[in-house]
C-alpha positions in Angstrom: 0.0 0.0 0.0 1.4 3.4 -1.0 1.7 6.3 1.5 -1.1 8.1 -0.5 -3.4 5.2 0.1 -2.5 4.9 3.7 -3.2 8.5 4.4 -6.7 8.7 2.7 -8.6 8.2 5.9 -6.3 10.6 7.8 -7.2 13.4 5.3 -10.9 13.3 5.9 -12.2 16.3 7.8 -14.1 14.2 10.4 -11.0 12.7 12.0 -10.0 12.5 15.6 -8.5 16.0 15.6 -11.6 17.6 14.3 -13.8 15.8 17.0 -11.5 17.1 19.8 -11.5 20.6 18.2 -15.3 20.4 18.3 -15.4 19.5 21.9 -13.0 22.3 22.8 -15.2 24.7 20.8 -18.4 23.6 22.4 -16.8 23.9 25.8 -15.5 27.4 25.1 -18.6 28.8 23.5 -20.9 26.9 25.9 -19.1 28.5 28.8 -19.6 31.9 27.2 -23.3 31.3 26.9 -23.5 30.0 30.5 -21.7 33.0 32.2 -23.0 35.8 29.9 -26.8 36.0 29.4 -26.5 38.8 26.9 -24.8 36.4 24.5 -27.9 34.2 24.3 -29.6 36.0 21.5 -29.5 35.9 17.7 -27.8 39.4 17.5 -25.0 38.3 19.7 -24.6 35.0 17.8 -24.5 36.9 14.5 -21.7 39.2 15.8 -19.8 36.1 17.0 -20.0 34.4 13.7 -18.9 37.6 11.9 -15.9 38.1 14.1 -14.9 34.5 13.6 -15.2 34.4 9.9 -12.1 36.3 8.7 -9.9 34.4 11.2 -11.4 31.1 10.1 -10.8 31.8 6.4 -7.2 32.8 7.1 -6.6 29.8 9.4 -7.8 27.5 6.6 -5.2 29.0 4.3 -2.3 28.6 6.7 -3.5 25.0 7.4 -3.2 24.0 3.8 0.4 25.1 3.8 1.2 23.4 7.1 -0.3 20.1 6.0 2.4 19.9 3.2 5.1 20.7 5.8 5.6 24.3 4.9 5.2 27.5 6.9 3.4 30.7 5.7 3.9 34.1 7.4 2.5 36.0 4.4 -1.0 35.8 5.7 -0.7 39.2 7.6 0.8 41.0 4.6 -1.8 39.7 2.1 -4.7 40.6 4.5 -3.4 44.1 4.9 -2.9 44.7 1.2 -6.3 43.3 0.4 -7.9 45.4 3.0 -6.4 48.7 1.8 -7.0 48.0 -1.8 -10.7 47.3 -1.1 -11.0 50.3 1.2 -9.4 52.7 -1.3 -11.3 51.5 -4.4 -14.8 50.3 -3.5 -16.2 53.7 -2.5 -14.8 55.3 -5.7 -16.2 52.6 -7.9 -19.3 51.2 -6.2 -20.6 49.7 -9.4 -17.5 47.6 -9.9 -17.4 46.0 -6.4 -17.7 42.4 -7.8 -14.8 43.1 -10.2 -12.7 44.6 -7.4 -13.3 41.5 -5.2 -12.3 39.2 -8.1 -9.1 41.4 -8.6 -8.2 41.2 -4.9 -8.6 37.5 -4.7 -6.7 37.0 -8.0 -3.9 39.2 -6.4 -3.9 36.9 -3.4 -3.7 33.8 -5.6 -0.8 35.4 -7.4 1.0 36.1 -4.1 0.5 32.5 -3.1 1.8 31.3 -6.5 5.0 33.4 -6.1 5.5 32.0 -2.6 5.0 28.4 -3.9 7.4 28.9 -6.9 10.1 30.4 -4.7 9.9 27.5 -2.2 9.6 24.8 -4.8 11.4 25.8 -7.8 14.1 28.1 -6.2 14.5 25.7 -3.2 14.2 28.5 -0.6 13.0 27.9 2.9 9.2 28.6 3.3 9.7 30.6 6.5 12.3 32.9 5.0 10.3 33.3 1.7 7.0 34.1 3.4 8.5 36.4 6.0 10.1 38.4 3.1 6.7 38.5 1.4 5.0 39.7 4.6 7.5 42.6 4.9 7.1 43.6 1.2 3.3 43.4 1.2 3.1 45.4 4.4 5.3 48.1 2.8 3.1 48.2 -0.3 0.0 48.5 1.9 1.6 51.5 3.6 2.2 53.0 0.1 -1.5 52.5 -0.9 -2.8 53.8 2.4 -0.3 55.4 4.7 -2.7 55.7 7.6 -6.0 54.1 8.7 -8.8 55.5 6.5 -10.8 54.8 3.4 -14.4 53.5 3.3 -16.6 51.0 1.6 -20.3 51.2 0.4 -22.7 50.4 3.2 -24.4 47.7 1.1 -21.1 45.8 0.8 -20.5 45.8 4.6 -24.1 44.8 5.3 -24.1 42.1 2.7 -21.4 40.2 4.6 -22.2 41.1 8.2 -26.0 41.3 8.4 -28.2 38.1 8.9 -30.2 36.7 6.1 -33.6 36.6 7.9 -32.8 34.5 11.1 -29.6 33.0 9.6 -26.3 34.9 9.8 -24.6 35.3 6.4 -21.3 34.6 8.3 -22.6 31.2 9.4 -23.5 30.4 5.8 -19.9 31.4 4.8 -18.5 29.2 7.5 -20.5 26.2 6.5 -19.6 26.6 2.9 -15.9 27.0 3.9 -16.2 23.8 6.0 -17.7 22.0 3.1 -15.1 23.1 0.7 -12.3 22.0 3.2 -13.9 18.6 3.5 -14.1 18.3 -0.3 -10.5 19.3 -0.7 -9.3 17.0 2.0 -10.9 14.0 0.3 -9.9 15.0 -3.2 -6.7 13.5 -4.9 -4.8 16.8 -4.4 -5.8 17.0 -0.8 -4.7 13.3 0.0 -1.5 14.0 -1.9 -0.9 17.2 0.3 -1.1 15.0 3.5 1.3 12.5 1.9 3.8 15.2 1.0 3.7 16.5 4.6 4.0 13.0 6.2 6.9 11.8 4.1 8.1 13.8 1.2 10.4 11.1 -0.2 7.9 8.3 0.1 5.3 10.6 -1.7 7.8 11.0 -4.5 8.4 7.3 -4.8 4.6 6.8 -4.8 4.2 9.0 -7.9 2.9 12.2 -6.3 3.9 15.3 -8.0 5.2 16.9 -4.9 6.2 20.3 -6.3 2.9 20.9 -8.0 1.0 19.9 -4.8 2.9 22.4 -2.7 2.5 25.2 -5.3 -1.3 24.5 -5.3 -1.6 24.7 -1.6 0.5 28.0 -1.4 -1.7 29.4 -4.2 -5.0 28.5 -2.6 -3.7 29.9 0.7 -2.9 33.3 -0.9 -6.5 33.4 -2.3 -8.0 32.6 1.1 -5.9 35.3 2.8 -7.3 37.8 0.3 -10.8 36.6 0.9 -10.2 37.0 4.7 -9.0 40.6 4.0 -12.1 41.4 2.0 -14.3 40.1 4.9 -12.3 42.1 7.4 -13.0 45.1 5.2 -16.6 44.5 5.3 -16.5 44.3 9.2 -14.5 47.4 9.7 -15.9 49.4 6.7 -12.5 50.9 6.4 -8.8 50.3 5.6 -5.7 50.0 7.8 -2.2 49.1 6.4 -1.6 47.1 9.6 -5.0 45.3 9.7 -3.4 42.0 9.0 -0.8 42.0 11.8 -3.0 40.5 14.5 -3.6 37.5 12.1 0.1 36.6 12.2 -0.3 35.0 15.6 -4.0 34.3 15.8 -4.0 32.1 12.7 -1.4 29.8 14.3 -3.2 29.9 17.6 -6.4 28.9 15.9 -4.6 26.0 14.3 -3.2 25.0 17.6 -6.7 24.9 19.2 -7.8 23.0 16.1 -4.9 20.5 16.8 -3.4 21.0 13.3 0.0 19.4 13.2 2.9 21.8 12.8 5.1 19.1 11.4 3.0 18.5 8.3 1.0 15.4 7.3 -1.8 15.8 9.8 -4.6 18.0 10.9 -7.8 19.2 9.5 -8.8 22.6 8.0 -12.3 22.0 9.5 -10.7 21.7 12.9 -8.9 25.0 12.2 -12.2 26.6 11.6 -13.4 25.3 15.0 -10.1 26.5 16.5 -10.9 30.1 15.3 -14.2 29.9 17.0 -12.6 28.8 20.2 -10.1 31.6 20.0 -12.8 34.2 19.6 -14.8 32.8 22.5 -11.9 32.7 24.9 -11.6 36.6 25.4 -15.3 36.8 25.8 -15.2 34.2 28.5 -12.2 35.7 30.2 -13.9 39.2 30.2 -17.1 37.8 31.6 -15.1 36.1 34.3 -13.5 39.4 35.2 -10.0 38.3 34.4 -7.6 41.2 34.1 -6.1 41.9 30.6 -2.7 41.2 32.1 -3.6 37.5 32.6 -5.8 37.1 29.5 -3.0 36.3 27.2 -1.4 33.9 29.5 -4.6 32.0 30.1 -5.3 31.8 26.3 -1.8 30.4 25.8 -2.4 27.9 28.5 -5.7 26.7 26.9 -3.8 26.3 23.6 -1.1 24.2 25.3 -3.8 22.0 27.0 -5.5 21.6 23.6 -2.2 20.5 22.0 -1.6 18.0 24.9 -5.0 16.3 24.6 -4.2 14.1 21.5 -0.7 13.2 22.9 -2.2 12.1 26.2 -4.9 10.2 24.6 -2.4 8.4 22.2 -0.3 7.4 25.1 -3.2 6.2 27.1 -4.4 4.1 24.2 -0.9 2.7 23.7 -0.6 1.8 27.4 -3.8 -0.3 27.1 -2.6 -2.3 24.2 -1.2 -5.8 25.0 2.5 -6.0 24.5 3.5 -8.2 21.6 7.2 -7.5 21.3 8.1 -9.6 24.4 10.0 -12.7 23.3 9.4 -15.6 25.5 12.2 -18.0 26.3 14.9 -15.5 25.6 17.5 -15.7 28.4 18.0 -12.7 30.6 
């Protein structure tokens, strides 16, 4: 059996990591609902889904790269550039908003493609390449919009943040995103991405076009970062050349809460979406509990470490319960 075939089950979004991430999310958001009565209404739920969406979209992008064993820091720069481009053009050309959105996403795809080519074809380290891309894109964003400002038409902001009847638009976006992640993870390219991250050499020997798979994942990640930037623009209704900086850490924190493996070959993009939800719920819970801001970051980091420790503990417990088969009888001491 090839490594690609052996990892087919592992690539499906309903794996063990996703179930654990779901439990963590339900615990975090359930605690928020339990201690804060004003969160128990449709308006508050809509706001929660809206705040969660750009982080979830960006976290899916970084997950795609991590699955292949790469690392992508360009998320912050791509979001910032997408944000300022949208905020400086949409108000001037309200009739061309669909075209502007397509251009911004195409730009994100191009950025991801360049990252992939530099990593795969030029043989450069992904961490160094994407850090350089982040710095360059942040500089370009400052040229486009030197200070926070700009605006977007109200109908654009409302279209992505207001509920559609009783159902939040953001929730629909998240469900579509989760469905797309599941479809990708079960597709040939998705299974190949897991194979590349698990064992690059074995994937090559199994006939996987490793370079092509990595480039596709970087490219898709860039497009997702741009989409996250557009959604962030709808939320803030303005632009900021530093809008993407918070995502540099929160994306990886969301993946940690989603139990996405940082060594490649494991994890689920659906779990990363749930991790984003947990990360948004934690500050609400800490605020409701009266925790000082000084301790808030430390407690969030502790929760992330606990979440990362859960699968390790469960695996060791399961291993300890298995009967030992490696003891050879009759061998003299």
